[in-house]
C-alpha positions in Angstrom: 22.8 45.4 15.7 24.9 42.2 14.1 28.8 43.0 14.8 30.9 42.7 11.8 34.4 43.1 11.0 33.5 45.9 8.6 31.3 47.9 11.4 33.8 47.2 14.5 37.5 47.2 15.5 37.2 43.4 16.3 38.7 40.7 13.9 36.8 37.9 13.0 37.2 35.5 15.5 36.2 38.1 18.3 33.4 39.3 16.0 32.1 35.4 16.5 32.6 35.3 19.9 30.5 38.6 20.7 27.8 37.7 18.5 27.2 34.4 20.5 27.7 35.9 23.7 25.7 39.3 23.4 22.0 38.0 22.6 22.2 35.5 25.3 22.6 38.7 28.4 20.0 39.7 30.5 19.3 43.6 30.9 20.9 43.3 34.3 24.2 41.6 32.7 24.5 44.2 29.7 24.4 47.2 32.3 26.8 45.5 34.8 29.3 44.8 31.8 28.8 48.0 30.4 29.8 49.8 33.8 32.5 47.0 34.3 34.2 48.3 31.0 33.8 51.8 31.9 35.5 51.5 35.0 38.5 49.4 33.5 39.2 51.8 31.1 38.9 54.8 33.8 41.3 52.8 36.0 43.8 51.9 33.3 45.7 49.4 35.7 46.8 45.9 35.3 43.9 43.2 35.6 46.0 41.4 38.4 48.4 43.3 40.8 51.2 41.7 42.5 51.1 41.1 46.4 52.1 44.7 47.9 51.4 46.8 44.8 49.0 49.2 45.1 47.0 50.2 41.8 46.3 53.8 40.8 43.1 55.7 41.6 41.0 56.5 38.6 40.2 59.9 37.3 36.7 61.3 36.4 35.9 64.6 34.5 35.4 66.4 37.9 39.1 65.4 39.2 40.2 62.3 41.1 37.5 60.1 41.9 37.6 57.8 45.2 39.8 54.9 45.0 38.3 52.0 43.5 41.1 49.9 44.8 40.9 47.4 47.8 43.9 45.5 49.8 42.7 42.3 51.5 45.4 40.7 53.8 45.2 37.8 55.7 46.8 35.7 58.5 45.9 32.1 58.6 47.5 29.2 60.2 45.1 26.5 59.2 43.6 28.3 56.2 40.3 29.9 57.3 41.4 33.3 57.0 43.0 32.8 53.4 39.6 31.2 52.5 37.7 34.2 53.6 39.9 36.7 52.7 39.7 35.0 49.0 35.9 35.1 49.0 35.8 38.9 50.0 38.2 39.6 47.2 35.9 37.9 44.6 33.0 40.0 46.3 34.9 43.1 45.9 36.1 42.2 42.1 32.6 41.3 40.9 31.4 44.9 41.9 34.3 46.4 39.9 37.1 46.9 42.5 40.9 46.5 41.8 41.9 44.0 44.5 45.2 43.2 45.9 45.0 39.7 47.8 48.0 38.5 50.0 49.3 36.9 53.2 50.5 39.2 55.4 53.8 38.0 55.3 54.0 38.7 51.6 52.7 42.0 51.8 55.3 45.0 51.8 54.2 47.2 54.7 56.2 50.4 53.3 53.1 50.3 50.8 50.7 50.9 53.8 50.6 54.6 53.2 49.5 54.3 49.6 46.4 52.3 50.2 43.2 53.6 50.7 41.0 50.7 51.5 42.1 48.0 53.8 40.5 44.5 55.0 42.5 42.5 57.3 41.0 38.5 58.0 43.2 37.3 60.7 42.5 34.5 63.2 44.4 34.2 66.6 46.9 31.3 67.5 47.7 29.7 70.6 47.5 32.1 73.7 46.4 35.1 72.2 49.6 35.0 69.5 49.4 36.0 65.6 49.6 33.2 63.3 53.0 32.3 61.5 52.4 34.1 58.5 51.0 37.2 60.4 54.2 37.9 62.8 56.2 40.2 60.7 53.7 42.5 59.7 52.0 42.7 63.3 55.5 43.6 64.6 56.2 46.1 62.0 52.3 47.6 62.7 53.3 47.7 66.3 56.9 49.0 66.0 58.4 52.4 65.7 58.5 52.1 61.9 54.8 52.1 61.6 53.5 55.2 59.4 50.6 57.8 60.1 47.4 56.4 58.1 45.2 59.4 58.4 43.9 58.7 54.9 43.1 54.8 55.5 39.7 53.3 55.5 39.8 49.9 57.1 37.7 46.9 58.5 39.1 43.8 60.5 37.4 40.2 60.6 38.9 38.2 63.8 38.5 34.3 64.0 39.1 32.7 67.5 37.6 30.7 70.1 35.4 31.8 73.1 36.9 28.9 74.9 40.3 30.7 75.3 41.0 33.5 77.4 42.6 36.0 74.5 39.4 35.2 72.4 40.5 37.3 68.9 43.4 38.9 70.5 45.2 39.6 67.2 42.2 40.7 65.4 41.7 43.1 68.3 45.0 44.2 68.3 45.1 45.1 64.9 41.8 47.0 65.0 43.1 49.2 67.5 46.5 49.8 66.2 45.0 50.9 62.9 42.9 53.3 64.7 45.6 54.7 66.5 47.5 55.2 63.6 44.9 57.5 62.1 42.7 54.7 60.2 38.9 55.4 60.0 36.5 52.0 60.4 34.6 51.2 57.4 32.8 49.1 59.1 33.2 47.8 62.8 35.4 45.0 63.6 33.6 41.3 64.0 35.0 38.8 66.2 34.0 35.2 64.9 33.6 31.9 67.1 34.2 28.4 65.7 31.1 28.8 64.0 32.3 31.4 61.8 30.4 31.4 58.6 27.2 33.1 59.0 29.0 36.4 60.8 31.8 36.3 58.2 29.3 36.6 55.7 27.6 39.4 57.0 30.8 41.1 57.6 31.7 40.8 53.8 28.2 41.9 52.8 28.7 45.1 54.9 31.9 46.0 53.6 31.0 45.3 50.1 28.0 47.8 50.7 29.9 50.4 52.7 32.9 50.4 50.3 30.8 51.0 47.4 29.1 53.9 48.8 32.4 55.3 50.0 33.8 55.1 46.5 30.9 55.8 44.3 31.5 58.5 41.7 29.5 62.0 41.9 26.4 61.6 39.8 27.6 63.9 37.4 30.9 61.7 36.9 28.8 58.4 36.0 28.6 57.4 32.5 25.3 58.3 30.5 22.7 55.7 30.9 24.6 53.8 32.8 23.4 52.3 36.3 25.3 50.5 38.6 24.0 47.1 39.5 25.1 44.8 42.3 27.2 41.8 41.2 26.8 38.4 42.0 30.3 36.6 43.0 31.3 34.1 40.4 30.3 30.9 41.4 32.8 28.2 42.8 33.7 25.6 40.3 35.4 23.3 42.9 33.5 20.3 44.6 30.0 20.9 46.0 31.2 19.8 49.0 32.5 22.2 51.7 32.5 23.2 55.5 29.0 24.1 55.2 28.0 21.3 53.3 30.2 18.1 54.5 30.6 15.0 52.1 29.0 11.7 53.7 32.3 9.7 53.4 32.4 6.2 53.9 35.0 4.6 56.7 36.8 1.7 54.8 39.3 1.1 57.6 39.9 1.6 61.0 43.1 0.2 62.5 45.0 0.8 66.1 48.3 1.5 65.6 49.7 0.8 69.0 51.0 -2.4 70.1 49.7 -4.6 72.9 50.6 -3.0 76.1 50.6 0.6 75.1 48.9 3.1 77.2 47.8 5.0 73.8 45.3 4.4 71.6 46.1 5.7 67.8 43.6 5.2 65.1 44.5 4.9 61.5 41.4 5.7 59.3 41.1 5.2 55.7 38.0 6.9 54.3 36.6 7.2 50.8 36.2 10.7 48.8 34.6 8.6 45.9 32.1 10.8 44.3 32.7 13.7 46.1 35.3 15.7 43.6 37.2 16.4 47.0 40.6 17.4 45.9 43.8 17.4 48.4 47.4 18.1 48.9 49.9 16.7 51.1 49.8 19.3 54.4 46.0 19.8 53.8 43.5 18.8 56.6 40.4 16.6 56.8 37.5 18.4 58.6 35.3 15.8 60.4 31.9 16.6 62.4 31.7 14.5 65.0 28.9 13.4 67.4 29.0 13.8 71.2 29.2 10.6 73.3 25.9 8.9 73.7 26.6 8.3 77.3 27.5 12.3 78.0 23.9 12.8 76.3 21.7 10.8 78.1 23.4 11.8 81.6 23.0 15.8 80.7 19.1 14.7 79.7 18.5 12.8 82.9 20.1 15.7 85.1 17.8 18.3 83.6 15.1 15.8 83.7 14.4 16.7 80.3 12.5 14.2 77.4 14.6 13.1 74.6 11.9 13.4 72.0 10.9 17.0 72.5 11.6 19.2 70.1 14.1 22.2 70.4 15.3 24.8 68.0 18.9 24.5 66.5 18.7 27.2 63.6 17.8 30.7 63.5 15.4 30.0 60.7 13.5 27.8 63.3 14.6 24.6 62.3 13.9 22.1 65.1 15.5 18.6 66.2 14.5 15.8 68.8 16.4 16.9 71.8 18.5 13.9 72.0 19.5 13.9 68.4 20.5 17.8 68.6 22.6 17.1 71.7 24.4 14.5 69.8 24.8 16.0 66.3 24.5 19.8 66.6 25.5 21.0 70.0 28.8 21.7 72.0 28.3 20.3 75.4 31.9 19.4 76.4 33.2 23.0 76.4 31.9 26.0 78.6 32.9 29.7 77.6 32.5 33.0 79.6 29.6 34.1 77.2 27.5 31.0 77.7 27.8 31.1 81.6 26.7 34.7 81.4 23.7 33.7 79.3 23.0 30.9 81.5 22.9 33.3 84.4 20.5 35.2 82.9 18.4 32.5 82.0 18.6 31.0 85.6 18.2 34.7 87.3 17.1 33.4 90.6 20.4 31.2 90.8 22.4 33.5 93.0 25.6 31.0 93.1 25.7 31.3 89.4 25.1 35.1 89.6 28.1 35.4 91.7 30.4 33.7 89.6 29.6 35.8 86.5 29.7 38.9 88.5 32.7 41.7 87.4 35.9 41.2 89.5 35.6 37.4 89.8 36.9 36.6 86.1 39.9 34.8 87.4 37.5 32.4 89.5 35.0 32.2 86.5 38.5 31.2 84.0 39.3 28.6 86.6 35.9 26.8 87.0 35.5 26.7 83.1 39.0 25.1 82.4 38.3 21.3 81.7 34.5 21.4 82.9 31.6 20.6 80.4 27.8 21.4 80.5 26.9 18.4 82.8 29.3 19.9 85.3 27.6 23.2 85.0 24.0 21.9 85.4 25.0 19.7 88.5 27.3 22.0 90.4 24.6 25.0 90.0 21.4 22.9 90.6 20.2 24.0 87.1 17.7 21.1 86.6 14.1 22.4 85.7 15.9 25.0 83.1 13.7 24.7 79.8 15.4 22.4 77.0 14.2 25.0 74.7 15.5 27.8 76.3 19.0 26.6 77.2 19.8 24.5 73.9 19.8 27.7 71.7 22.5 29.1 74.0 24.9 26.2 73.0 27.5 26.8 70.1 27.1 24.6 67.4 29.3 21.5 67.5 32.4 22.9 65.3 34.4 20.2 63.0 37.8 18.9 64.1 40.7 19.1 61.8 43.1 16.2 61.3 46.3 16.6 59.5 46.0 14.3 55.9 48.2 11.0 56.3 48.1 9.9 52.9 48.7 11.5 49.0 46.0 11.2 46.5 48.8 10.4 43.8 49.3 6.8 45.9 45.7 6.4 47.0 43.0 8.1 44.8 39.6 8.6 45.9 40.7 8.0 49.7 42.1 10.1 52.5 43.7 8.4 55.8 44.1 10.5 59.0 45.8 9.4 62.0 44.0 10.1 65.3 44.8 9.6 68.9 42.1 8.8 71.2 41.6 11.0 74.3 40.4 9.7 77.5 41.0 10.9 80.7 39.5 11.5 84.4 38.7 14.8 85.8 36.7 16.6 88.5 35.4 12.8 89.2 34.3 12.0 85.8 35.6 10.0 82.6 36.3 12.3 80.1 35.9 11.9 76.4 37.9 13.5 73.4 34.6 14.3 71.3 35.8 13.4 67.8 38.6 11.0 68.5 36.8 8.8 70.8 33.6 9.0 68.2 36.3 7.7 65.6 38.0 4.7 67.9 34.7 3.7 69.2 31.7 4.0 66.5 33.5 4.7 63.3 33.4 1.2 62.0 34.2 0.1 58.6 31.0 0.8 56.4 29.8 4.1 58.6 29.9 7.4 57.7 31.4 10.6 58.6 30.4 14.0 57.1 33.6 15.5 56.2 35.1 18.1 54.1 38.9 19.1 52.9 41.0 21.9 54.6 43.3 23.5 52.3 46.4 24.8 54.5 48.4 26.6 52.0 51.0 27.5 55.0 52.2 23.9 55.1 53.0 22.8 51.6 56.1 20.8 50.0 58.4 22.8 48.5 58.0 23.5 44.5 61.4 22.3 43.8 61.6 18.1 44.2 65.2 18.6 44.7 64.9 20.8 47.8 65.9 18.7 51.0 63.2 18.9 53.7 63.4 18.3 57.6 60.4 16.8 59.2 59.7 16.9 62.9 56.6 15.3 64.2 56.0 13.2 67.5 53.1 11.4 67.8 50.4 11.8 65.5 52.2 14.6 64.3 54.0 12.3 61.8 50.8 12.3 60.0 51.7 14.9 57.1 55.0 13.4 56.9 53.6 10.3 56.2 51.7 12.2 53.4 55.0 13.7 52.1 56.8 10.7 51.9 54.1 8.8 49.9 53.7 11.7 47.4 57.5 12.2 47.1 58.2 8.3 46.4 55.1 8.6 43.8 56.4 11.8 41.9 60.1 10.3 42.0 61.5 13.7 44.0 65.2 13.6 44.5 65.6 15.9 47.4 67.0 14.4 50.8 64.6 13.9 53.3 65.1 13.5 57.3 62.4 12.4 59.8 62.8 13.3 63.5 60.1 11.3 65.0 58.9 10.5 69.0 56.7 8.7 71.1 56.6 7.1 74.6 58.0 3.3 73.7 59.7 1.9 70.6 57.8 -1.4 71.3 54.4 -0.5 71.2 54.2 3.1 69.9 56.5 3.4 66.8 53.5 4.6 64.5 54.2 3.4 61.0 57.4 1.8 61.5 57.3 -1.0 58.9 56.5 2.0 56.0 59.4 4.4 57.4 61.6 1.4 57.2 60.9 0.7 53.7 61.5 3.9 52.7 64.9 4.2 54.3 65.5 1.0 52.5 64.4 2.4 49.4 65.8 6.0 49.6 62.6 7.7 50.1 63.6 8.6 53.6 67.3 9.6 53.6 67.6 9.3 57.4 65.4 9.2 60.5 66.1 9.7 64.1 63.8 8.5 66.9 63.0 9.5 70.6 61.1 7.4 72.8 60.8 9.2 76.1 59.6 6.1 78.5 62.6 3.6 77.4 65.1 5.2 79.5 65.7 6.9 83.0 66.0 10.1 81.2 63.3 11.5 79.1 64.5 12.1 75.4 62.4 14.1 73.0 62.8 14.8 69.4 64.7 18.2 70.3 67.1 16.4 72.0 67.8 14.5 69.1 68.0 17.7 66.9 70.7 18.9 69.3 72.9 15.8 69.0 72.9 15.8 65.4 73.3 19.7 65.3 76.3 19.8 62.9 74.5 17.6 60.2 71.4 19.7 60.6 73.0 22.9 60.4 74.6 21.7 56.9 71.2 20.9 55.6 69.9 24.6 56.7 72.9 25.9 54.8 72.1 23.7 51.8 68.6 25.3 51.8 66.7 22.5 53.4 62.7 23.4 54.3 62.1 22.8 58.1 58.4 21.5 58.8 57.3 21.0 62.4 53.9 19.3 63.2 52.2 18.7 66.6 51.9 20.2 70.3 52.2 24.0 70.1 52.3 24.8 73.9 55.4 22.7 74.3 56.8 20.8 71.7 57.1 23.5 69.1 58.5 25.9 71.3 61.2 23.5 72.3 61.8 22.7 68.6 62.3 26.2 67.8 64.7 26.9 70.7 66.6 23.9 69.6 67.0 25.3 66.1 68.1 28.6 67.4 70.8 27.1 69.7 72.0 25.2 66.6 72.4 28.4 64.7 74.1 29.8 67.4 76.3 26.6 68.4 77.2 25.6 64.7 76.7 29.2 63.0 78.1 31.1 65.5 75.1 33.5 65.7 74.0 35.7 68.6 70.5 35.3 70.0 69.3 38.1 67.7 71.1 36.8 64.6 69.4 33.5 65.2 66.1 34.6 65.8 66.5 36.8 62.3 67.5 33.8 60.4 64.4 31.8 61.6 62.3 34.7 60.9 63.8 35.0 57.4 63.0 31.3 56.9 59.7 31.5 57.9 59.2 34.4 55.3 60.9 32.2 52.7 58.4 29.5 53.5 61.5 27.8 54.5 60.0 27.1 58.1 56.5 25.9 58.2 54.5 25.0 61.3 51.3 23.0 61.3 50.6 23.1 65.2 47.8 22.7 67.8 
């Protein structure tokens, strides 16, 4: 039947659209569209829900149907959890669910009791801590005000790193707490290591299937002639290159930023993105897949008595590579984890010394051994020579990408991306050690070579929407990288907001990164003021937090004016010291108590006025 204005409720333009569309649809697409429109009509809710809002459940002829709503919350420091949460939301929406997607910091926890289907995607940060945008939700759920959730179905996807003691602790805590409050697991929690793509995809598939089954209406309630069909998530429209399909990018420039005589080596790399369609904003990171150091690979092959050209499996699908290539480009060999040692002990079942190390009750000894050692140490310390490469190599984790804060603005350098990387070299346990990616970039990424890269978007570290908002940037060492990008971007856009940079390093003469650029920005007014701290230039070590305290009155005034605070760098020491300095300034200049200062900073974090990119 051809639609016309006279035989349908549509106006002329709509009739023309539909007559062009309908003949192109397959039977499956027609069935899906019919079911989708039926579900949309019965749900009678807006197409998009605000964070924290809970859609109403649809009705059927036999009474209330199982809820077709789903809430997906993410807690993310670098953007991985947020990206996965978006993918799950798209899958569920394609199956006709009304999805609320929100950061845990934006979600109103009082709405928890109204939710029937809740899915959490959350990473663990630092030493078992929630990421910044999950802190308030975590504290609420583990506090006395948390409600009973007997009607809740839930599942948790936890991201972590097995080389850390508190692997996926935040996700485990959420999973345990939701159960304690009365929730029922729709799908068991999945804990992902650094190579999270496959287990995350499998979790999403199970969630989508279980939720569809749990919310399917009774057969009598289904529309006549309508058979529910599995839907395919909408295709991504961004660049074809991603974490799972990196772009082979050419290195254009590779410079040492440190002066002669410095005991540091900080590389500035300029990399071409031409032809990739990869887009980035200041605050995003560049993911780089590195290669292991050839010397370490060759020493490992020699210590095991292996042959470099022997094929070994590197994928579950049976893909094989020559051993040396697999160890160079595909396998992580510089980090030991508890699961790896336990699996290796099973493989070397007659090795009593290794069996003793992984026994129950010796966790502290195992933890102490793992710290700072690599696969070559394990092989040599426990005499593992002779284990077949084809059996040991499949136990190794995939070599994960390293993320570096982008130090350029695409407004200034289109089709290019810059990163600032400190080469890590040190001696431990009688051997020289190398930072896998940093030394690869320092020694073997000459101009003209290619690097597998992707853009890691980080919506949790972004310039304020209002270009007139003052910004305070605190970044010692390579932590200054994103602030170079911020200032490049503000210069190009003509933003009028005040800018204040706190930068620190070891010595003024050799370690003042991007000194000429910052001085030019100061002269031109792009950078309003800058305070520096060089810790080795005086008898007393002075760091950025000391400069902040020295400028406490002015800094407090900037906070009162609505300034956004950005911190980038070492999480374990610097970021904690900076946080303590901010709290001290609020107490000394604002007359606040400890509790009031903590509440003020937490409010800034929730308002996205206090953002951190820490590692």
